[in-house]
All heavy atoms as TSV, in Angstrom:
chain	resi	resn	atom	element	x	y	z
A	1	MET	N	N	-75.026	26.870	-47.330
A	1	MET	CA	C	-73.697	26.391	-47.021
A	1	MET	C	C	-73.551	24.922	-47.403
A	1	MET	O	O	-72.478	24.500	-47.783
A	1	MET	CB	C	-73.385	26.580	-45.543
A	1	MET	CG	C	-72.008	26.073	-45.218
A	1	MET	SD	S	-71.542	26.027	-43.504
A	1	MET	CE	C	-71.570	27.714	-43.060
A	2	GLU	N	N	-74.634	24.172	-47.298
A	2	GLU	CA	C	-74.530	22.728	-47.553
A	2	GLU	C	C	-74.045	22.427	-48.962
A	2	GLU	O	O	-73.193	21.553	-49.150
A	2	GLU	CB	C	-75.873	22.043	-47.302
A	2	GLU	CG	C	-75.803	20.550	-47.441
A	2	GLU	CD	C	-77.092	19.842	-47.066
A	2	GLU	OE1	O	-78.100	20.507	-46.814
A	2	GLU	OE2	O	-77.077	18.605	-47.035
A	3	GLN	N	N	-74.557	23.152	-49.941
A	3	GLN	CA	C	-74.137	22.898	-51.321
A	3	GLN	C	C	-72.652	23.188	-51.510
A	3	GLN	O	O	-71.932	22.418	-52.141
A	3	GLN	CB	C	-74.981	23.723	-52.302
A	3	GLN	CG	C	-76.434	23.310	-52.339
A	3	GLN	CD	C	-76.624	21.852	-52.717
A	3	GLN	OE1	O	-75.928	21.313	-53.568
A	3	GLN	NE2	N	-77.567	21.196	-52.070
A	4	SER	N	N	-72.193	24.285	-50.949
A	4	SER	CA	C	-70.764	24.614	-51.035
A	4	SER	C	C	-69.927	23.571	-50.317
A	4	SER	O	O	-68.872	23.151	-50.809
A	4	SER	CB	C	-70.500	25.994	-50.431
A	4	SER	OG	O	-71.148	26.986	-51.182
A	5	PHE	N	N	-70.400	23.137	-49.160
A	5	PHE	CA	C	-69.693	22.102	-48.410
A	5	PHE	C	C	-69.558	20.833	-49.248
A	5	PHE	O	O	-68.480	20.250	-49.337
A	5	PHE	CB	C	-70.414	21.788	-47.100
A	5	PHE	CG	C	-69.915	20.529	-46.461
A	5	PHE	CD1	C	-68.740	20.522	-45.720
A	5	PHE	CD2	C	-70.594	19.323	-46.623
A	5	PHE	CE1	C	-68.253	19.351	-45.151
A	5	PHE	CE2	C	-70.122	18.155	-46.055
A	5	PHE	CZ	C	-68.950	18.161	-45.323
A	6	LEU	N	N	-70.657	20.399	-49.865
A	6	LEU	CA	C	-70.629	19.157	-50.637
A	6	LEU	C	C	-69.677	19.249	-51.826
A	6	LEU	O	O	-68.991	18.276	-52.146
A	6	LEU	CB	C	-72.037	18.774	-51.086
A	6	LEU	CG	C	-72.971	18.343	-49.948
A	6	LEU	CD1	C	-74.398	18.159	-50.470
A	6	LEU	CD2	C	-72.469	17.078	-49.273
A	7	LEU	N	N	-69.625	20.414	-52.454
A	7	LEU	CA	C	-68.682	20.592	-53.569
A	7	LEU	C	C	-67.240	20.484	-53.082
A	7	LEU	O	O	-66.410	19.833	-53.712
A	7	LEU	CB	C	-68.911	21.940	-54.248
A	7	LEU	CG	C	-70.172	22.060	-55.098
A	7	LEU	CD1	C	-70.361	23.498	-55.564
A	7	LEU	CD2	C	-70.108	21.116	-56.289
A	8	ILE	N	N	-66.952	21.107	-51.959
A	8	ILE	CA	C	-65.595	21.048	-51.403
A	8	ILE	C	C	-65.271	19.625	-50.958
A	8	ILE	O	O	-64.172	19.116	-51.195
A	8	ILE	CB	C	-65.453	22.039	-50.235
A	8	ILE	CG1	C	-65.548	23.471	-50.753
A	8	ILE	CG2	C	-64.135	21.822	-49.488
A	8	ILE	CD1	C	-65.710	24.519	-49.664
A	9	ALA	N	N	-66.235	18.975	-50.320
A	9	ALA	CA	C	-66.016	17.639	-49.764
A	9	ALA	C	C	-65.651	16.624	-50.842
A	9	ALA	O	O	-64.914	15.672	-50.568
A	9	ALA	CB	C	-67.252	17.176	-48.994
A	10	GLN	N	N	-66.122	16.833	-52.061
A	10	GLN	CA	C	-65.790	15.910	-53.150
A	10	GLN	C	C	-64.286	15.820	-53.376
A	10	GLN	O	O	-63.782	14.796	-53.815
A	10	GLN	CB	C	-66.485	16.340	-54.443
A	10	GLN	CG	C	-67.972	16.136	-54.421
A	10	GLN	CD	C	-68.636	16.654	-55.689
A	10	GLN	OE1	O	-67.997	17.149	-56.613
A	10	GLN	NE2	N	-69.953	16.541	-55.725
A	11	GLY	N	N	-63.570	16.896	-53.085
A	11	GLY	CA	C	-62.133	16.918	-53.314
A	11	GLY	C	C	-61.305	16.602	-52.074
A	11	GLY	O	O	-60.082	16.680	-52.120
A	12	LEU	N	N	-61.971	16.242	-50.974
A	12	LEU	CA	C	-61.250	15.959	-49.734
A	12	LEU	C	C	-61.056	14.465	-49.529
A	12	LEU	O	O	-61.809	13.652	-50.061
A	12	LEU	CB	C	-62.028	16.525	-48.537
A	12	LEU	CG	C	-62.224	18.025	-48.498
A	12	LEU	CD1	C	-63.049	18.414	-47.272
A	12	LEU	CD2	C	-60.893	18.758	-48.502
A	13	LYS	N	N	-60.066	14.136	-48.734
A	13	LYS	CA	C	-59.839	12.750	-48.335
A	13	LYS	C	C	-60.821	12.401	-47.215
A	13	LYS	O	O	-61.223	13.278	-46.448
A	13	LYS	CB	C	-58.419	12.582	-47.809
A	13	LYS	CG	C	-57.340	12.920	-48.796
A	13	LYS	CD	C	-55.994	12.854	-48.113
A	13	LYS	CE	C	-54.956	13.569	-48.948
A	13	LYS	NZ	N	-53.709	13.764	-48.221
A	14	PRO	N	N	-61.187	11.131	-47.101
A	14	PRO	CA	C	-62.065	10.735	-45.995
A	14	PRO	C	C	-61.531	11.151	-44.626
A	14	PRO	O	O	-62.306	11.542	-43.746
A	14	PRO	CB	C	-62.156	9.212	-46.129
A	14	PRO	CG	C	-61.938	8.969	-47.592
A	14	PRO	CD	C	-60.929	10.020	-48.015
A	15	ASP	N	N	-60.210	11.114	-44.460
A	15	ASP	CA	C	-59.622	11.534	-43.178
A	15	ASP	C	C	-59.878	13.010	-42.900
A	15	ASP	O	O	-60.039	13.405	-41.744
A	15	ASP	CB	C	-58.119	11.270	-43.154
A	15	ASP	CG	C	-57.783	9.788	-43.035
A	15	ASP	OD1	O	-58.684	8.986	-42.706
A	15	ASP	OD2	O	-56.616	9.439	-43.259
A	16	ASP	N	N	-59.915	13.826	-43.953
A	16	ASP	CA	C	-60.193	15.257	-43.777
A	16	ASP	C	C	-61.626	15.476	-43.307
A	16	ASP	O	O	-61.891	16.338	-42.471
A	16	ASP	CB	C	-59.967	16.021	-45.087
A	16	ASP	CG	C	-58.510	16.033	-45.524
A	16	ASP	OD1	O	-57.621	15.870	-44.660
A	16	ASP	OD2	O	-58.275	16.208	-46.732
A	17	ILE	N	N	-62.547	14.691	-43.847
A	17	ILE	CA	C	-63.951	14.806	-43.448
A	17	ILE	C	C	-64.125	14.317	-42.019
A	17	ILE	O	O	-64.844	14.934	-41.222
A	17	ILE	CB	C	-64.850	14.044	-44.441
A	17	ILE	CG1	C	-64.749	14.701	-45.830
A	17	ILE	CG2	C	-66.301	14.022	-43.957
A	17	ILE	CD1	C	-65.353	13.915	-46.945
A	18	THR	N	N	-63.438	13.239	-41.684
A	18	THR	CA	C	-63.485	12.737	-40.307
A	18	THR	C	C	-62.940	13.773	-39.338
A	18	THR	O	O	-63.527	14.019	-38.275
A	18	THR	CB	C	-62.696	11.418	-40.188
A	18	THR	OG1	O	-63.278	10.456	-41.087
A	18	THR	CG2	C	-62.732	10.870	-38.781
A	19	ALA	N	N	-61.835	14.400	-39.696
A	19	ALA	CA	C	-61.252	15.443	-38.841
A	19	ALA	C	C	-62.225	16.604	-38.673
A	19	ALA	O	O	-62.406	17.125	-37.566
A	19	ALA	CB	C	-59.928	15.922	-39.426
A	20	ALA	N	N	-62.875	16.992	-39.766
A	20	ALA	CA	C	-63.834	18.098	-39.703
A	20	ALA	C	C	-65.024	17.750	-38.813
A	20	ALA	O	O	-65.535	18.598	-38.084
A	20	ALA	CB	C	-64.301	18.468	-41.104
A	21	ALA	N	N	-65.460	16.501	-38.871
A	21	ALA	CA	C	-66.566	16.076	-38.010
A	21	ALA	C	C	-66.180	16.206	-36.539
A	21	ALA	O	O	-67.031	16.465	-35.683
A	21	ALA	CB	C	-66.968	14.638	-38.334
A	22	GLY	N	N	-64.899	16.073	-36.264
A	22	GLY	CA	C	-64.396	16.223	-34.906
A	22	GLY	C	C	-64.014	17.648	-34.551
A	22	GLY	O	O	-63.513	17.905	-33.456
A	23	GLY	N	N	-64.232	18.580	-35.465
A	23	GLY	CA	C	-63.978	19.985	-35.179
A	23	GLY	C	C	-62.668	20.543	-35.701
A	23	GLY	O	O	-62.383	21.718	-35.509
A	24	LYS	N	N	-61.867	19.720	-36.366
A	24	LYS	CA	C	-60.595	20.210	-36.923
A	24	LYS	C	C	-60.765	20.399	-38.429
A	24	LYS	O	O	-60.711	19.440	-39.200
A	24	LYS	CB	C	-59.468	19.224	-36.634
A	24	LYS	CG	C	-58.132	19.732	-37.081
A	24	LYS	CD	C	-56.998	18.816	-36.694
A	24	LYS	CE	C	-55.706	19.430	-37.178
A	24	LYS	NZ	N	-54.619	18.473	-37.192
A	25	LEU	N	N	-60.977	21.651	-38.832
A	25	LEU	CA	C	-61.260	21.933	-40.231
A	25	LEU	C	C	-59.980	22.078	-41.038
A	25	LEU	O	O	-59.065	22.790	-40.632
A	25	LEU	CB	C	-62.077	23.227	-40.358
A	25	LEU	CG	C	-63.407	23.281	-39.610
A	25	LEU	CD1	C	-64.139	24.574	-39.949
A	25	LEU	CD2	C	-64.278	22.081	-39.892
A	26	VAL	N	N	-59.948	21.394	-42.179
A	26	VAL	CA	C	-58.842	21.549	-43.115
A	26	VAL	C	C	-58.967	22.932	-43.763
A	26	VAL	O	O	-60.027	23.571	-43.700
A	26	VAL	CB	C	-58.829	20.421	-44.172
A	26	VAL	CG1	C	-58.567	19.067	-43.527
A	26	VAL	CG2	C	-60.105	20.403	-44.981
A	27	PRO	N	N	-57.893	23.434	-44.371
A	27	PRO	CA	C	-57.931	24.808	-44.913
A	27	PRO	C	C	-59.110	25.096	-45.852
A	27	PRO	O	O	-59.690	26.187	-45.792
A	27	PRO	CB	C	-56.590	24.925	-45.647
A	27	PRO	CG	C	-55.679	24.010	-44.885
A	27	PRO	CD	C	-56.555	22.841	-44.485
A	28	GLN	N	N	-59.472	24.142	-46.691
A	28	GLN	CA	C	-60.587	24.381	-47.615
A	28	GLN	C	C	-61.889	24.628	-46.855
A	28	GLN	O	O	-62.697	25.476	-47.247
A	28	GLN	CB	C	-60.782	23.184	-48.557
A	28	GLN	CG	C	-59.603	22.873	-49.426
A	28	GLN	CD	C	-58.687	21.819	-48.817
A	28	GLN	OE1	O	-58.396	21.829	-47.619
A	28	GLN	NE2	N	-58.209	20.904	-49.643
A	29	LEU	N	N	-62.107	23.870	-45.786
A	29	LEU	CA	C	-63.326	24.040	-45.012
A	29	LEU	C	C	-63.251	25.272	-44.111
A	29	LEU	O	O	-64.272	25.920	-43.857
A	29	LEU	CB	C	-63.633	22.777	-44.199
A	29	LEU	CG	C	-63.973	21.550	-45.060
A	29	LEU	CD1	C	-64.162	20.324	-44.187
A	29	LEU	CD2	C	-65.213	21.806	-45.912
A	30	MET	N	N	-62.069	25.614	-43.655
A	30	MET	CA	C	-61.911	26.838	-42.879
A	30	MET	C	C	-62.220	28.045	-43.751
A	30	MET	O	O	-62.829	29.018	-43.296
A	30	MET	CB	C	-60.497	26.912	-42.303
A	30	MET	CG	C	-60.341	27.936	-41.236
A	30	MET	SD	S	-61.369	27.513	-39.813
A	30	MET	CE	C	-61.606	29.118	-39.131
A	31	ALA	N	N	-61.837	27.977	-45.027
A	31	ALA	CA	C	-62.153	29.063	-45.959
A	31	ALA	C	C	-63.665	29.195	-46.122
A	31	ALA	O	O	-64.197	30.314	-46.197
A	31	ALA	CB	C	-61.484	28.812	-47.309
A	32	LEU	N	N	-64.365	28.070	-46.147
A	32	LEU	CA	C	-65.832	28.111	-46.228
A	32	LEU	C	C	-66.413	28.751	-44.970
A	32	LEU	O	O	-67.343	29.556	-45.051
A	32	LEU	CB	C	-66.392	26.696	-46.426
A	32	LEU	CG	C	-67.907	26.576	-46.475
A	32	LEU	CD1	C	-68.497	27.406	-47.623
A	32	LEU	CD2	C	-68.306	25.109	-46.598
A	33	ALA	N	N	-65.860	28.424	-43.809
A	33	ALA	CA	C	-66.325	29.024	-42.557
A	33	ALA	C	C	-66.114	30.537	-42.584
A	33	ALA	O	O	-66.985	31.306	-42.166
A	33	ALA	CB	C	-65.600	28.396	-41.370
A	34	ARG	N	N	-64.981	30.967	-43.095
A	34	ARG	CA	C	-64.703	32.408	-43.167
A	34	ARG	C	C	-65.622	33.100	-44.180
A	34	ARG	O	O	-66.025	34.247	-43.983
A	34	ARG	CB	C	-63.249	32.651	-43.492
A	34	ARG	CG	C	-62.335	32.159	-42.388
A	34	ARG	CD	C	-61.104	33.007	-42.228
A	34	ARG	NE	N	-60.231	32.485	-41.186
A	34	ARG	CZ	C	-60.365	32.735	-39.890
A	34	ARG	NH1	N	-61.345	33.490	-39.474
A	34	ARG	NH2	N	-59.528	32.237	-39.005
A	35	GLN	N	N	-65.960	32.380	-45.239
A	35	GLN	CA	C	-66.903	32.930	-46.218
A	35	GLN	C	C	-68.272	33.107	-45.563
A	35	GLN	O	O	-68.933	34.130	-45.767
A	35	GLN	CB	C	-66.993	32.008	-47.435
A	35	GLN	CG	C	-67.904	32.516	-48.524
A	35	GLN	CD	C	-67.985	31.565	-49.704
A	35	GLN	OE1	O	-67.526	30.431	-49.646
A	35	GLN	NE2	N	-68.580	32.025	-50.777
A	36	ALA	N	N	-68.694	32.121	-44.783
A	36	ALA	CA	C	-69.970	32.235	-44.075
A	36	ALA	C	C	-69.929	33.401	-43.091
A	36	ALA	O	O	-70.914	34.137	-42.946
A	36	ALA	CB	C	-70.289	30.930	-43.353
A	37	GLU	N	N	-68.791	33.575	-42.451
A	37	GLU	CA	C	-68.625	34.683	-41.508
A	37	GLU	C	C	-68.793	36.025	-42.228
A	37	GLU	O	O	-69.395	36.956	-41.688
A	37	GLU	CB	C	-67.256	34.597	-40.843
A	37	GLU	CG	C	-67.012	35.661	-39.800
A	37	GLU	CD	C	-65.617	35.588	-39.209
A	37	GLU	OE1	O	-64.652	35.206	-39.921
A	37	GLU	OE2	O	-65.495	35.930	-38.028
A	38	SER	N	N	-68.309	36.091	-43.451
A	38	SER	CA	C	-68.380	37.353	-44.199
A	38	SER	C	C	-69.808	37.726	-44.591
A	38	SER	O	O	-70.064	38.873	-44.949
A	38	SER	CB	C	-67.491	37.293	-45.438
A	38	SER	OG	O	-68.081	36.499	-46.456
A	39	VAL	N	N	-70.724	36.757	-44.515
A	39	VAL	CA	C	-72.125	37.054	-44.848
A	39	VAL	C	C	-73.026	37.017	-43.619
A	39	VAL	O	O	-74.247	36.922	-43.742
A	39	VAL	CB	C	-72.673	36.134	-45.963
A	39	VAL	CG1	C	-71.929	36.368	-47.272
A	39	VAL	CG2	C	-72.640	34.671	-45.558
A	40	GLY	N	N	-72.418	37.079	-42.428
A	40	GLY	CA	C	-73.242	37.258	-41.237
A	40	GLY	C	C	-73.228	36.158	-40.201
A	40	GLY	O	O	-73.752	36.343	-39.108
A	41	TRP	N	N	-72.682	34.986	-40.525
A	41	TRP	CA	C	-72.575	33.929	-39.520
A	41	TRP	C	C	-71.448	34.292	-38.562
A	41	TRP	O	O	-70.488	34.957	-38.950
A	41	TRP	CB	C	-72.201	32.601	-40.175
A	41	TRP	CG	C	-73.206	31.985	-41.092
A	41	TRP	CD1	C	-73.807	32.557	-42.166
A	41	TRP	CD2	C	-73.694	30.649	-41.028
A	41	TRP	NE1	N	-74.631	31.654	-42.781
A	41	TRP	CE2	C	-74.581	30.478	-42.105
A	41	TRP	CE3	C	-73.451	29.582	-40.183
A	41	TRP	CZ2	C	-75.242	29.279	-42.342
A	41	TRP	CZ3	C	-74.105	28.385	-40.422
A	41	TRP	CH2	C	-74.999	28.242	-41.482
A	42	SER	N	N	-71.532	33.817	-37.335
A	42	SER	CA	C	-70.336	33.922	-36.494
A	42	SER	C	C	-69.404	32.797	-36.942
A	42	SER	O	O	-69.854	31.779	-37.479
A	42	SER	CB	C	-70.684	33.762	-35.012
A	42	SER	OG	O	-70.981	32.421	-34.689
A	43	LEU	N	N	-68.111	32.983	-36.728
A	43	LEU	CA	C	-67.155	31.954	-37.130
A	43	LEU	C	C	-67.449	30.655	-36.393
A	43	LEU	O	O	-67.399	29.572	-36.986
A	43	LEU	CB	C	-65.722	32.421	-36.890
A	43	LEU	CG	C	-64.628	31.490	-37.393
A	43	LEU	CD1	C	-64.752	31.239	-38.892
A	43	LEU	CD2	C	-63.257	32.059	-37.058
A	44	GLU	N	N	-67.795	30.746	-35.126
A	44	GLU	CA	C	-68.106	29.548	-34.347
A	44	GLU	C	C	-69.326	28.822	-34.904
A	44	GLU	O	O	-69.309	27.594	-35.029
A	44	GLU	CB	C	-68.350	29.912	-32.878
A	44	GLU	CG	C	-68.602	28.698	-32.003
A	44	GLU	CD	C	-68.817	29.048	-30.543
A	44	GLU	OE1	O	-68.463	30.161	-30.120
A	44	GLU	OE2	O	-69.345	28.202	-29.826
A	45	GLU	N	N	-70.373	29.569	-35.263
A	45	GLU	CA	C	-71.564	28.950	-35.869
A	45	GLU	C	C	-71.203	28.206	-37.150
A	45	GLU	O	O	-71.670	27.096	-37.387
A	45	GLU	CB	C	-72.603	30.012	-36.250
A	45	GLU	CG	C	-73.415	30.582	-35.143
A	45	GLU	CD	C	-74.350	31.664	-35.661
A	45	GLU	OE1	O	-73.947	32.494	-36.510
A	45	GLU	OE2	O	-75.499	31.670	-35.198
A	46	ALA	N	N	-70.392	28.847	-37.976
A	46	ALA	CA	C	-70.003	28.247	-39.253
A	46	ALA	C	C	-69.178	26.989	-39.034
A	46	ALA	O	O	-69.402	25.973	-39.702
A	46	ALA	CB	C	-69.229	29.261	-40.095
A	47	GLU	N	N	-68.246	27.038	-38.090
A	47	GLU	CA	C	-67.419	25.861	-37.814
A	47	GLU	C	C	-68.269	24.705	-37.306
A	47	GLU	O	O	-68.072	23.553	-37.721
A	47	GLU	CB	C	-66.325	26.211	-36.811
A	47	GLU	CG	C	-65.258	27.115	-37.386
A	47	GLU	CD	C	-64.262	27.605	-36.346
A	47	GLU	OE1	O	-64.548	27.516	-35.131
A	47	GLU	OE2	O	-63.196	28.079	-36.754
A	48	VAL	N	N	-69.219	24.994	-36.428
A	48	VAL	CA	C	-70.104	23.939	-35.906
A	48	VAL	C	C	-70.963	23.376	-37.040
A	48	VAL	O	O	-71.142	22.159	-37.150
A	48	VAL	CB	C	-70.977	24.477	-34.747
A	48	VAL	CG1	C	-72.085	23.500	-34.386
A	48	VAL	CG2	C	-70.104	24.779	-33.535
A	49	ALA	N	N	-71.488	24.243	-37.884
A	49	ALA	CA	C	-72.316	23.776	-39.002
A	49	ALA	C	C	-71.511	22.878	-39.942
A	49	ALA	O	O	-72.010	21.836	-40.396
A	49	ALA	CB	C	-72.886	24.973	-39.765
A	50	ILE	N	N	-70.269	23.253	-40.224
A	50	ILE	CA	C	-69.425	22.437	-41.104
A	50	ILE	C	C	-69.095	21.108	-40.441
A	50	ILE	O	O	-69.105	20.060	-41.097
A	50	ILE	CB	C	-68.162	23.221	-41.507
A	50	ILE	CG1	C	-68.562	24.386	-42.421
A	50	ILE	CG2	C	-67.140	22.318	-42.181
A	50	ILE	CD1	C	-67.470	25.409	-42.660
A	51	SER	N	N	-68.848	21.124	-39.152
A	51	SER	CA	C	-68.613	19.865	-38.431
A	51	SER	C	C	-69.849	18.970	-38.501
A	51	SER	O	O	-69.730	17.762	-38.729
A	51	SER	CB	C	-68.240	20.145	-36.976
A	51	SER	OG	O	-66.984	20.757	-36.901
A	52	ASP	N	N	-71.031	19.566	-38.327
A	52	ASP	CA	C	-72.274	18.796	-38.415
A	52	ASP	C	C	-72.472	18.226	-39.821
A	52	ASP	O	O	-72.869	17.064	-39.979
A	52	ASP	CB	C	-73.477	19.656	-38.030
A	52	ASP	CG	C	-73.543	19.985	-36.551
A	52	ASP	OD1	O	-72.825	19.348	-35.743
A	52	ASP	OD2	O	-74.324	20.887	-36.190
A	53	LEU	N	N	-72.214	19.044	-40.835
A	53	LEU	CA	C	-72.341	18.566	-42.213
A	53	LEU	C	C	-71.355	17.433	-42.490
A	53	LEU	O	O	-71.696	16.465	-43.186
A	53	LEU	CB	C	-72.112	19.718	-43.197
A	53	LEU	CG	C	-73.221	20.758	-43.268
A	53	LEU	CD1	C	-72.756	21.981	-44.051
A	53	LEU	CD2	C	-74.481	20.164	-43.892
A	54	SER	N	N	-70.171	17.540	-41.922
A	54	SER	CA	C	-69.172	16.486	-42.091
A	54	SER	C	C	-69.650	15.187	-41.459
A	54	SER	O	O	-69.529	14.111	-42.051
A	54	SER	CB	C	-67.837	16.912	-41.469
A	54	SER	OG	O	-67.334	18.044	-42.115
A	55	GLN	N	N	-70.205	15.287	-40.264
A	55	GLN	CA	C	-70.720	14.086	-39.598
A	55	GLN	C	C	-71.878	13.485	-40.378
A	55	GLN	O	O	-71.966	12.268	-40.531
A	55	GLN	CB	C	-71.158	14.411	-38.164
A	55	GLN	CG	C	-71.580	13.183	-37.387
A	55	GLN	CD	C	-70.474	12.149	-37.261
A	55	GLN	OE1	O	-69.398	12.464	-36.754
A	55	GLN	NE2	N	-70.712	10.938	-37.723
A	56	ASN	N	N	-72.759	14.332	-40.893
A	56	ASN	CA	C	-73.878	13.835	-41.704
A	56	ASN	C	C	-73.370	13.103	-42.941
A	56	ASN	O	O	-73.915	12.053	-43.310
A	56	ASN	CB	C	-74.791	14.990	-42.128
A	56	ASN	CG	C	-75.542	15.608	-40.979
A	56	ASN	OD1	O	-75.626	15.038	-39.885
A	56	ASN	ND2	N	-76.075	16.790	-41.194
A	57	LEU	N	N	-72.343	13.647	-43.573
A	57	LEU	CA	C	-71.777	13.001	-44.757
A	57	LEU	C	C	-71.173	11.654	-44.391
A	57	LEU	O	O	-71.378	10.663	-45.106
A	57	LEU	CB	C	-70.724	13.903	-45.401
A	57	LEU	CG	C	-70.057	13.380	-46.654
A	57	LEU	CD1	C	-71.084	13.044	-47.740
A	57	LEU	CD2	C	-69.039	14.386	-47.180
A	58	LEU	N	N	-70.459	11.590	-43.279
A	58	LEU	CA	C	-69.898	10.311	-42.834
A	58	LEU	C	C	-70.999	9.298	-42.545
A	58	LEU	O	O	-70.882	8.129	-42.907
A	58	LEU	CB	C	-69.042	10.522	-41.587
A	58	LEU	CG	C	-67.727	11.252	-41.778
A	58	LEU	CD1	C	-67.072	11.524	-40.422
A	58	LEU	CD2	C	-66.786	10.474	-42.671
A	59	ASP	N	N	-72.074	9.747	-41.905
A	59	ASP	CA	C	-73.201	8.864	-41.623
A	59	ASP	C	C	-73.823	8.330	-42.913
A	59	ASP	O	O	-74.132	7.141	-43.027
A	59	ASP	CB	C	-74.271	9.580	-40.805
A	59	ASP	CG	C	-73.818	9.913	-39.388
A	59	ASP	OD1	O	-72.793	9.359	-38.920
A	59	ASP	OD2	O	-74.490	10.753	-38.744
A	60	ASP	N	N	-73.990	9.220	-43.899
A	60	ASP	CA	C	-74.544	8.810	-45.197
A	60	ASP	C	C	-73.626	7.801	-45.890
A	60	ASP	O	O	-74.099	6.830	-46.470
A	60	ASP	CB	C	-74.753	10.019	-46.113
A	60	ASP	CG	C	-75.895	10.911	-45.660
A	60	ASP	OD1	O	-76.690	10.493	-44.786
A	60	ASP	OD2	O	-75.983	12.044	-46.176
A	61	MET	N	N	-72.334	8.038	-45.822
A	61	MET	CA	C	-71.375	7.134	-46.457
A	61	MET	C	C	-71.394	5.766	-45.773
A	61	MET	O	O	-71.237	4.732	-46.440
A	61	MET	CB	C	-69.974	7.746	-46.410
A	61	MET	CG	C	-69.827	8.955	-47.305
A	61	MET	SD	S	-68.316	9.908	-47.041
A	61	MET	CE	C	-67.042	8.698	-47.248
A	62	ALA	N	N	-71.595	5.730	-44.485
A	62	ALA	CA	C	-71.621	4.475	-43.749
A	62	ALA	C	C	-72.838	3.625	-44.100
A	62	ALA	O	O	-72.804	2.399	-43.988
A	62	ALA	CB	C	-71.598	4.742	-42.249
A	63	GLN	N	N	-73.908	4.283	-44.538
A	63	GLN	CA	C	-75.131	3.557	-44.888
A	63	GLN	C	C	-75.095	2.985	-46.293
A	63	GLN	O	O	-75.947	2.202	-46.660
A	63	GLN	CB	C	-76.340	4.474	-44.743
A	63	GLN	CG	C	-76.616	4.861	-43.313
A	63	GLN	CD	C	-77.786	5.808	-43.183
A	63	GLN	OE1	O	-78.466	6.130	-44.157
A	63	GLN	NE2	N	-78.024	6.267	-41.974
A	64	MET	N	N	-74.093	3.354	-47.063
A	64	MET	CA	C	-73.997	2.869	-48.459
A	64	MET	C	C	-73.457	1.458	-48.506
A	64	MET	O	O	-72.769	0.962	-47.737
A	64	MET	CB	C	-73.111	3.795	-49.277
A	64	MET	CG	C	-73.690	5.179	-49.401
A	64	MET	SD	S	-72.578	6.219	-50.355
A	64	MET	CE	C	-73.737	6.936	-51.471
């Protein structure tokens, strides 16, 4: 999921990533969560994972 997330994140605004880190997924990231659900993740697991990935990306960006 991380690779797909990073590809999607390249096209998002920083505010979208911040929102996702707080649990509010923009449509592109919600589609990724639903894709993960289709291969066996629960939707909640996928949403939490995407929120975590968003926070990690924000943390990485802050260190630059």
